[in-house]
VOPAGU-2260 file (C-alpha; in pm, 1 decimal, decimal comma):
REM VOPAGU-2260
SITE   aa  ch    i         X         Y         Z
SITE  MET   A    0    7182,2   10754,4    7919,2
SITE  PRO   A    1    7187,6   10760,1    8301,9
SITE  LEU   A    2    7013,2   10466,8    8467,2
SITE  ASP   A    3    6813,9   10498,5    8785,4
SITE  THR   A    4    7067,3   10524,9    9068,9
SITE  ASN   A    5    6833,2   10377,9    9330,8
SITE  THR   A    6    6775,5   10071,7    9112,7
SITE  LEU   A    7    7148,9   10021,7    9056,6
SITE  LEU   A    8    7218,2   10054,6    9429,0
SITE  PHE   A    9    6945,9    9800,1    9507,2
SITE  ILE   A   10    7101,6    9557,2    9256,2
SITE  LEU   A   11    7443,0    9603,3    9417,0
SITE  VAL   A   12    7303,0    9544,9    9766,9
SITE  ALA   A   13    7112,4    9233,5    9662,1
SITE  THR   A   14    7395,8    9086,0    9453,3
SITE  SER   A   15    7658,4    9147,1    9721,5
SITE  GLY   A   16    7442,1    8979,6    9984,8
SITE  LEU   A   17    7360,7    8680,6    9763,7
SITE  MET   A   18    7725,6    8625,0    9667,5
SITE  ALA   A   19    7834,2    8652,9   10031,3
SITE  ALA   A   20    7574,2    8392,6   10125,9
SITE  MET   A   21    7700,2    8169,7    9844,6
SITE  PHE   A   22    8057,2    8189,6    9977,6
SITE  PHE   A   23    7945,5    8116,4   10333,8
SITE  ILE   A   24    7733,6    7817,3   10227,3
SITE  ALA   A   25    7997,4    7675,6    9991,6
SITE  PHE   A   26    8281,6    7690,5   10244,5
SITE  TRP   A   27    8096,1    7658,4   10574,4
SITE  THR   A   28    8212,7    7306,4   10656,0
SITE  SER   A   29    8563,2    7334,7   10507,7
SITE  ARG   A   30    8648,2    7653,0   10701,7
SITE  VAL   A   31    8863,1    7813,1   10431,6
SITE  PRO   A   32    8988,4    8141,1   10587,1
SITE  GLU   A   33    9046,1    8319,6   10256,3
SITE  ALA   A   34    8691,0    8237,6   10145,6
SITE  THR   A   35    8557,8    8375,2   10475,2
SITE  LEU   A   36    8755,7    8694,6   10427,0
SITE  TRP   A   37    8623,6    8730,0   10071,8
SITE  ALA   A   38    8269,0    8679,0   10198,1
SITE  GLY   A   39    8342,0    8949,6   10454,8
SITE  MET   A   40    8440,4    9179,8   10170,7
SITE  LEU   A   41    8107,0    9113,0    9997,9
SITE  ILE   A   42    7917,7    9179,7   10323,5
SITE  THR   A   43    8092,1    9515,1   10365,1
SITE  GLN   A   44    8010,2    9598,1   10001,8
SITE  MET   A   45    7646,2    9523,6   10072,8
SITE  PHE   A   46    7638,7    9756,0   10374,7
SITE  THR   A   47    7828,6   10026,0   10186,0
SITE  TRP   A   48    7581,8   10036,7    9897,4
SITE  ALA   A   49    7291,1   10019,5   10143,4
SITE  LEU   A   50    7425,2   10328,7   10318,8
SITE  TYR   A   51    7463,3   10516,3    9990,9
SITE  TRP   A   52    7112,0   10403,9    9901,1
SITE  GLY   A   53    6992,3   10571,5   10221,2
SITE  ARG   A   54    7149,2   10906,5   10142,2
SITE  GLY   A   55    6871,7   11160,0   10112,4
SITE  VAL   A   56    6645,3   10950,9   10336,4
SITE  TRP   A   57    6821,6   11028,9   10664,4
SITE  PRO   A   58    6850,9   11399,1   10750,5
SITE  ASP   A   59    7217,1   11384,0   10857,4
SITE  GLN   A   60    7423,7   11265,7   10562,6
SITE  GLY   A   61    7769,7   11340,9   10699,3
SITE  TRP   A   62    7794,0   11028,3   10909,9
SITE  ILE   A   63    7673,4   10818,5   10614,6
SITE  ILE   A   64    7964,9   10940,3   10402,7
SITE  VAL   A   65    8219,7   10870,0   10677,0
SITE  LEU   A   66    8074,9   10529,2   10761,1
SITE  GLY   A   67    8024,0   10432,3   10396,2
SITE  ASN   A   68    8381,7   10519,2   10296,5
SITE  SER   A   69    8519,6   10341,7   10604,7
SITE  ILE   A   70    8325,3   10022,0   10536,0
SITE  MET   A   71    8425,1   10033,9   10168,8
SITE  THR   A   72    8790,2   10058,4   10272,6
SITE  LEU   A   73    8743,8    9769,6   10516,4
SITE  GLY   A   74    8600,5    9565,1   10228,6
SITE  TRP   A   75    8909,2    9621,9   10014,0
SITE  ALA   A   76    9123,2    9535,5   10317,4
SITE  PHE   A   77    8936,6    9203,7   10344,5
SITE  ALA   A   78    8996,1    9145,1    9972,2
SITE  THR   A   79    9373,3    9205,0    9981,8
SITE  HIS   A   80    9405,4    9004,6   10304,9
SITE  SER   A   81    9211,5    8719,7   10141,5
SITE  LEU   A   82    9449,9    8716,8    9842,6
SITE  ALA   A   83    9749,1    8723,3   10078,6
SITE  VAL   A   84    9615,8    8426,2   10279,0
SITE  PHE   A   85    9539,2    8237,5    9957,0
SITE  HIS   A   86    9899,9    8282,1    9843,9
SITE  ARG   A   87   10034,3    8201,8   10193,5
SITE  ILE   A   88   10180,5    8549,7   10244,2
SITE  LYS   A   89   10207,5    8588,1   10620,7
SITE  GLY   A   90   10204,5    8902,9   10831,3
SITE  ALA   A   91   10158,0    9253,6   10688,9
SITE  TRP   A   92    9830,4    9312,1   10876,0
SITE  LEU   A   93    9910,7    9681,8   10889,8
SITE  LEU   A   94    9939,7    9693,5   10511,8
SITE  HIS   A   95    9585,4    9558,6   10475,5
SITE  TYR   A   96    9394,6    9737,9   10752,7
SITE  ALA   A   97    9581,9   10065,4   10818,1
SITE  PRO   A   98    9385,2   10246,7   10541,6
SITE  VAL   A   99    9057,9   10202,3   10735,9
SITE  PRO   A  100    9127,8   10455,0   11016,2
SITE  VAL   A  101    9302,5   10680,7   10763,4
SITE  ILE   A  102    8994,6   10704,9   10541,2
SITE  ALA   A  103    8760,1   10737,8   10839,8
SITE  LEU   A  104    8953,7   11027,2   10993,2
SITE  GLY   A  105    9029,9   11192,1   10660,2
SITE  THR   A  106    8670,4   11175,9   10535,3
SITE  GLY   A  107    8542,4   11322,3   10862,3
SITE  LEU   A  108    8782,5   11615,6   10839,0
SITE  LEU   A  109    8712,3   11675,8   10469,0
SITE  LEU   A  110    8332,4   11648,8   10463,4
SITE  ASP   A  111    8295,7   11999,2   10323,3
SITE  ASN   A  112    8575,9   11966,6   10069,8
SITE  LEU   A  113    8466,8   11726,1    9794,3
SITE  ALA   A  114    8781,5   11770,6    9584,3
SITE  ALA   A  115    9013,3   11686,8    9874,8
SITE  ARG   A  116    8789,2   11398,0    9979,7
SITE  LEU   A  117    8802,5   11256,2    9627,5
SITE  LEU   A  118    9181,8   11288,5    9625,1
SITE  LEU   A  119    9203,4   11101,9    9955,5
SITE  GLY   A  120    8974,8   10830,2    9819,6
SITE  VAL   A  121    9186,5   10791,9    9506,5
SITE  LEU   A  122    9505,1   10754,0    9710,2
SITE  VAL   A  123    9355,7   10500,3    9952,0
SITE  TYR   A  124    9136,3   10292,1    9721,0
SITE  VAL   A  125    9378,8   10277,8    9430,0
SITE  GLY   A  126    9656,8   10198,9    9677,2
SITE  GLN   A  127    9457,9    9905,5    9815,8
SITE  MET   A  128    9374,3    9782,8    9467,5
SITE  SER   A  129    9739,6    9806,8    9369,4
SITE  VAL   A  130    9831,3    9579,6    9660,9
SITE  GLY   A  131    9580,9    9320,8    9537,2
SITE  ILE   A  132    9707,2    9346,2    9178,9
SITE  VAL   A  133   10069,5    9304,2    9291,5
SITE  ILE   A  134    9978,7    8992,4    9492,6
SITE  LEU   A  135    9792,8    8843,6    9198,0
SITE  LEU   A  136   10054,2    8913,3    8932,3
SITE  SER   A  137   10360,4    8836,6    9144,4
SITE  LYS   A  138   10228,2    8486,9    9228,2
SITE  ARG   A  139   10127,4    8382,6    8876,8
SITE  GLY   A  140   10343,7    8068,6    8896,4
SITE  ASP   A  141   10131,2    7910,2    9172,2
SITE  PHE   A  142    9809,8    7860,7    8976,8
SITE  PRO   A  143    9678,0    7923,9    8622,8
SITE  SER   A  144    9772,4    8279,7    8528,1
SITE  VAL   A  145    9468,4    8343,5    8304,6
SITE  ILE   A  146    9234,9    8347,2    8604,3
SITE  ARG   A  147    9454,1    8574,6    8814,5
SITE  ASN   A  148    9493,9    8807,0    8515,3
SITE  PHE   A  149    9114,3    8811,1    8485,0
SITE  ILE   A  150    9076,4    8916,3    8849,0
SITE  ALA   A  151    9353,9    9174,7    8816,0
SITE  ALA   A  152    9186,7    9319,8    8505,6
SITE  SER   A  153    8856,5    9358,5    8690,3
SITE  VAL   A  154    9031,0    9537,4    8978,6
SITE  ILE   A  155    9212,0    9765,4    8734,1
SITE  LEU   A  156    8870,5    9846,0    8584,2
SITE  ALA   A  157    8750,4    9959,1    8927,7
SITE  ALA   A  158    9066,0   10164,7    8983,9
SITE  VAL   A  159    9016,8   10341,6    8651,5
SITE  ALA   A  160    8655,9   10417,8    8743,8
SITE  ILE   A  161    8768,3   10575,6    9071,3
SITE  LEU   A  162    9026,1   10788,8    8891,4
SITE  ILE   A  163    8769,5   10902,7    8632,5
SITE  ARG   A  164    8518,0   10980,6    8907,0
SITE  ALA   A  165    8779,0   11188,6    9090,9
SITE  VAL   A  166    8867,3   11388,6    8779,6
SITE  TYR   A  167    8497,2   11436,8    8705,8
SITE  GLY   A  168    8441,0   11561,4    9061,2
SITE  TRP   A  169    8722,6   11814,0    9035,9
SITE  VAL   A  170    8589,7   11945,3    8704,7
SITE  ASN   A  171    8225,4   11939,3    8820,3
SITE  PRO   A  172    8228,1   12018,7    9192,3
SITE  GLY   A  173    7851,6   12057,2    9196,8
SITE  VAL   A  174    7796,8   11683,3    9134,6
SITE  GLN   A  175    7780,7   11499,5    9465,8
SITE  ALA   A  176    7926,2   11152,6    9518,0
SITE  LEU   A  177    7663,6   10880,9    9476,3
SITE  THR   A  178    7348,2   11053,9    9585,2
SITE  PRO   A  179    7013,6   10910,7    9472,5
SITE  GLU   A  180    6994,6   11164,3    9186,9
SITE  ASN   A  181    7045,4   11013,5    8842,3
SITE  ASP   A  182    7366,8   11114,3    8671,9
SITE  PRO   A  183    7578,4   10957,3    8391,1
SITE  MET   A  184    7880,4   10941,5    8622,1
SITE  HIS   A  185    7678,2   10764,2    8890,2
SITE  THR   A  186    7566,7   10510,6    8629,4
SITE  TYR   A  187    7927,0   10451,0    8518,8
SITE  VAL   A  188    8063,0   10411,5    8872,6
SITE  LEU   A  189    7787,1   10177,8    8989,9
SITE  LEU   A  190    7795,1    9959,3    8677,7
SITE  THR   A  191    8172,9    9933,7    8707,9
SITE  ALA   A  192    8139,8    9835,2    9074,5
SITE  PHE   A  193    7885,8    9569,1    8977,6
SITE  VAL   A  194    8106,5    9422,4    8703,2
SITE  THR   A  195    8414,7    9427,2    8927,3
SITE  MET   A  196    8235,0    9253,5    9212,4
SITE  ILE   A  197    8094,5    8977,6    8989,5
SITE  ALA   A  198    8415,4    8925,1    8788,8
SITE  ALA   A  199    8654,7    8930,9    9085,3
SITE  SER   A  200    8436,6    8705,1    9302,5
SITE  CYS   A  201    8380,6    8448,3    9027,0
SITE  GLY   A  202    8751,5    8460,6    8946,6
SITE  PHE   A  203    8840,5    8402,0    9310,1
SITE  LEU   A  204    8604,9    8103,6    9320,3
SITE  LEU   A  205    8786,7    7963,1    9016,4
SITE  LEU   A  206    9120,4    8011,1    9191,2
SITE  LEU   A  207    8990,2    7822,7    9495,0
SITE  ARG   A  208    8863,9    7545,6    9268,3
SITE  ASP   A  209    9197,2    7519,6    9085,0
SITE  ARG   A  210    9386,8    7497,2    9411,5
SITE  THR   A  211    9156,2    7219,5    9533,8
SITE  GLU   A  212    9201,9    7027,6    9208,4
SITE  GLN   A  213    9577,4    7072,0    9230,8
SITE  GLU   A  214    9579,9    6941,9    9588,7
SITE  VAL   A  215    9368,1    6641,2    9488,6
SITE  ARG   A  216    9601,3    6562,8    9197,1
SITE  HIS   A  217    9899,1    6592,6    9429,8
SITE  LEU   A  218    9742,4    6355,5    9683,5
SITE  ALA   A  219    9664,5    6107,1    9406,0
SITE  THR   A  220   10019,8    6106,1    9267,9
SITE  HIS   A  221   10248,3    6170,4    9565,8
SITE  ASP   A  222   10340,8    5981,3    9879,2
SITE  THR   A  223   10183,0    6161,6   10173,1
SITE  LEU   A  224   10478,0    6096,2   10406,5
SITE  THR   A  225   10784,1    6183,4   10197,4
SITE  GLY   A  226   10635,3    6395,1    9917,8
SITE  ALA   A  227   10795,9    6169,5    9655,1
SITE  TRP   A  228   10598,1    6031,6    9359,1
SITE  ASN   A  229   10392,3    5734,9    9473,1
SITE  ARG   A  230   10437,2    5393,4    9310,8
SITE  GLY   A  231   10159,9    5422,1    9052,4
SITE  ALA   A  232   10253,2    5772,8    8941,3
SITE  PHE   A  233   10623,7    5686,2    8929,0
SITE  ILE   A  234   10563,9    5380,6    8708,4
SITE  ASN   A  235   10344,2    5582,1    8469,1
SITE  LEU   A  236   10600,8    5861,7    8440,4
SITE  ALA   A  237   10884,2    5611,6    8406,9
SITE  GLU   A  238   10710,1    5429,0    8122,2
SITE  ARG   A  239   10662,0    5755,3    7930,8
SITE  GLU   A  240   11025,8    5854,6    7982,1
SITE  MET   A  241   11147,3    5510,1    7880,7
SITE  THR   A  242   10942,6    5522,3    7561,4
SITE  ARG   A  243   11079,4    5866,7    7477,9
SITE  CYS   A  244   11442,2    5767,8    7535,1
SITE  GLN   A  245   11396,6    5441,8    7343,7
SITE  ARG   A  246   11239,9    5627,8    7049,9
SITE  ASN   A  247   11520,0    5887,0    7043,0
SITE  GLY   A  248   11798,9    5640,8    7108,6
SITE  ARG   A  249   11898,4    5816,3    7430,7
SITE  PRO   A  250   12042,4    5643,1    7740,9
SITE  LEU   A  251   11835,5    5598,3    8054,7
SITE  ALA   A  252   11902,8    5428,1    8386,5
SITE  MET   A  253   11723,4    5344,6    8708,2
SITE  LEU   A  254   11829,0    5319,3    9071,6
SITE  MET   A  255   11641,0    5112,8    9326,3
SITE  LEU   A  256   11722,7    5201,6    9687,8
SITE  ASP   A  257   11641,3    5019,8   10008,7
SITE  LEU   A  258   11691,6    5155,3   10359,6
SITE  ASP   A  259   11916,1    4914,7   10550,9
SITE  PHE   A  260   11781,9    4756,4   10869,8
SITE  PHE   A  261   11470,5    4971,0   10869,6
SITE  LYS   A  262   11273,9    4717,7   11076,8
SITE  LYS   A  263   11536,9    4745,6   11346,9
SITE  ILE   A  264   11490,3    5124,8   11356,4
SITE  ASN   A  265   11114,1    5081,9   11400,8
SITE  ASP   A  266   11152,6    4813,4   11666,1
SITE  THR   A  267   11416,1    5008,6   11861,9
SITE  HIS   A  268   11293,7    5366,8   11836,2
SITE  GLY   A  269   10930,2    5335,0   11732,5
SITE  HIS   A  270   10736,3    5392,3   11411,8
SITE  LEU   A  271   10732,7    5771,5   11451,8
SITE  ALA   A  272   11111,3    5763,3   11447,7
SITE  GLY   A  273   11096,7    5539,7   11140,8
SITE  ASP   A  274   10869,0    5791,2   10967,4
SITE  GLN   A  275   11111,0    6072,4   11048,9
SITE  VAL   A  276   11399,3    5869,7   10906,9
SITE  LEU   A  277   11207,5    5817,3   10581,9
SITE  ILE   A  278   11115,4    6187,3   10556,1
SITE  GLN   A  279   11462,5    6326,2   10620,9
SITE  LEU   A  280   11629,3    6060,3   10408,6
SITE  ALA   A  281   11395,1    6132,1   10115,0
SITE  ASN   A  282   11468,1    6504,7   10143,6
SITE  ALA   A  283   11844,0    6443,9   10149,8
SITE  LEU   A  284   11831,1    6212,1    9849,9
SITE  GLN   A  285   11614,8    6445,8    9641,9
SITE  ALA   A  286   11855,2    6731,7    9712,7
SITE  CYS   A  287   12129,0    6530,8    9537,0
SITE  LEU   A  288   11929,9    6474,9    9216,5
SITE  ARG   A  289   11897,6    6679,3    8900,0
SITE  PRO   A  290   11573,1    6858,3    8806,3
SITE  GLN   A  291   11496,2    6605,6    8531,4
SITE  ASP   A  292   11537,5    6299,9    8756,9
SITE  LEU   A  293   11226,3    6124,9    8892,6
SITE  PHE   A  294   11221,3    6022,3    9257,8
SITE  GLY   A  295   10950,7    5790,2    9386,6
SITE  ARG   A  296   10863,3    5580,9    9687,8
SITE  TYR   A  297   10823,4    5227,6    9555,8
SITE  GLY   A  298   10691,2    5081,9    9879,5
SITE  GLY   A  299   10780,0    5064,1   10248,0
SITE  GLU   A  300   11145,6    5167,1   10277,5
SITE  GLU   A  301   11216,9    5126,7    9903,1
SITE  PHE   A  302   11268,3    5420,0    9667,3
SITE  CYS   A  303   11326,2    5440,8    9292,3
SITE  VAL   A  304   11511,9    5701,6    9088,8
SITE  LEU   A  305   11476,3    5730,6    8711,2
SITE  LEU   A  306   11773,5    5898,2    8542,5
SITE  PRO   A  307   11703,2    6026,6    8188,8
SITE  GLU   A  308   11998,6    6089,3    7956,5
SITE  THR   A  309   12219,3    5878,0    8185,1
SITE  ASP   A  310   12418,3    5564,5    8105,2
SITE  ALA   A  311   12522,9    5292,0    8348,9
SITE  GLU   A  312   12847,0    5462,3    8451,0
SITE  GLY   A  313   12671,7    5792,4    8517,2
SITE  ALA   A  314   12401,1    5610,6    8714,3
SITE  ARG   A  315   12661,8    5439,2    8931,8
SITE  ASN   A  316   12821,4    5777,0    9005,5
SITE  ILE   A  317   12484,9    5924,5    9103,9
SITE  GLY   A  318   12409,4    5613,5    9309,8
SITE  GLU   A  319   12735,3    5649,9    9495,6
SITE  ARG   A  320   12656,5    6015,3    9562,8
SITE  LEU   A  321   12317,6    5916,8    9706,8
SITE  ARG   A  322   12472,1    5642,0    9917,3
SITE  ALA   A  323   12729,9    5882,5   10061,4
SITE  ALA   A  324   12462,1    6144,9   10133,1
SITE  ALA   A  325   12252,5    5890,7   10324,1
SITE  GLU   A  326   12552,3    5767,8   10521,2
SITE  ALA   A  327   12649,5    6123,0   10620,6
SITE  LEU   A  328   12295,6    6222,9   10718,3
SITE  GLU   A  329   12231,6    6275,7   11088,3
SITE  ILE   A  330   11859,8    6229,3   11147,2
SITE  VAL   A  331   11720,0    6424,5   11441,3
SITE  PHE   A  332   11421,6    6274,7   11624,5
SITE  GLY   A  333   11345,1    6453,0   11949,5
SITE  GLU   A  334   11662,3    6439,2   12155,5
SITE  ARG   A  335   11793,6    6140,0   11961,8
SITE  LYS   A  336   12017,9    6145,9   11657,2
SITE  LEU   A  337   11980,7    5849,0   11426,1
SITE  ARG   A  338   12180,7    5730,3   11127,5
SITE  ALA   A  339   12081,0    5512,6   10835,3
SITE  THR   A  340   12240,0    5372,6   10520,8
SITE  VAL   A  341   12098,5    5261,1   10187,4
SITE  SER   A  342   12173,6    4980,1    9944,7
SITE  ILE   A  343   12134,7    5068,4    9576,6
SITE  GLY   A  344   12081,2    4863,1    9263,8
SITE  VAL   A  345   12161,1    5011,6    8921,0
SITE  ALA   A  346   12004,0    4913,4    8587,7
SITE  GLU   A  347   12040,9    5062,4    8239,6
SITE  LEU   A  348   11767,8    5068,2    7976,7
SITE  PRO   A  349   11854,9    4809,4    7711,5
SITE  VAL   A  350   11822,9    4950,2    7360,6
SITE  GLY   A  351   11560,1    4777,1    7147,3
SITE  ALA   A  352   11411,3    4569,9    7427,0
SITE  SER   A  353   11039,5    4501,5    7468,1
SITE  ASP   A  354   10852,5    4530,2    7798,7
SITE  LEU   A  355   11088,9    4811,3    7893,6
SITE  ALA   A  356   10940,9    4891,2    8233,6
SITE  ASP   A  357   10931,0    4531,0    8353,4
SITE  GLN   A  358   11288,1    4464,2    8239,8
SITE  LEU   A  359   11430,6    4775,5    8398,0
SITE  PHE   A  360   11251,8    4726,7    8732,3
SITE  VAL   A  361   11348,6    4357,9    8745,2
SITE  GLU   A  362   11713,1    4432,5    8669,7
SITE  ALA   A  363   11731,9    4715,6    8925,4
SITE  ASP   A  364   11568,5    4493,6    9189,0
SITE  ARG   A  365   11813,4    4214,7    9111,5
SITE  GLU   A  366   12109,8    4446,6    9157,9
SITE  LEU   A  367   11958,4    4579,1    9480,1
SITE  TYR   A  368   11946,3    4224,2    9613,1
SITE  VAL   A  369   12315,9    4185,8    9523,0
SITE  ALA   A  370   12401,1    4506,1    9711,3
SITE  LYS   A  371   12213,5    4388,9   10021,3
SITE  SER   A  372   12350,4    4035,0   10013,1
SITE  THR   A  373   12713,4    4151,2    9982,2
SITE  GLY   A  374   12720,2    4374,0   10287,6
SITE  ARG   A  375   12466,3    4658,9   10236,6
SITE  ASN   A  376   12551,4    5030,8   10221,8
SITE  ARG   A  377   12683,8    4990,0    9869,6
SITE  VAL   A  378   12598,1    5034,1    9502,6
SITE  SER   A  379   12566,1    4736,3    9271,7
SITE  GLY   A  380   12519,8    4718,3    8894,9
């Protein structure tokens, strides 16, 4: 049963405007560019449906069709650009906004040819939607995939509606595109547009929320300077790994590293230079480790490395590799090139011991002291 087209258009106008206002209010102070772009998409949707709502009211309907299709295309351009910014895909402005002049010019030339105009709309709109779907599905590893699949499914629903509307228009050329007259196809298209707008916008809000939560978790567990696990997070992860290895009877070792003469670097070159030394050194050390190894900043210029499935001999070999990497590293700070070395203490998890974490940290710290007291730039344990 066809629903009243004017009522559906009013609902679309009102809902688009309210959701755009919600995005603007929610992200006004944080200035999230992708949220602003998405709100822009909702604003263009609102104007598009308002223009279609006015068809039959204004005597000249040709300009309404051209303007409505152009604004609709601009809205999808905002949507794909928003997804690209969210996923940190730079450039490709032409890919997002080139369809706008294409649809404007094409619609103006094809005003009297509904079938050709529908074909042009299918090519442009479905093409834009395909770009959004590709962005969503190709970046599923960044954030929870269920939400991005939900958004992609809603966009696919809109693409299918456009294809069905085009086929219907070719078969029934007498039915105009979204005029105020009630028609089953108008009901289907407008309801699909409503569902897509609500589902995609709510899904995008969930993606923004998940990213914020992920960033908060990262800040709570990682050192802001070097990106390594911070002390609290490292100890928690280490305790879990120790318990697992102890339960399974598997070897485990720890390295404790200390940057040699770090105070001298700060006093001579400044604290910004010291920060750069810590950053580049941490990057170089992490590049030498295996995926399963845990690397954390224990405090100041001290770092810890937990080595699962590794005995004392293997830990000493890894420690020597880290020591050599630090010694060979040339740290660039402005026009200066600095060098630094590390002293490393090695400890192995004793089988059957209690207070595993305390024992392992104490032993690694003891061996680190030995390495520093016997000349530095060496591995002990």
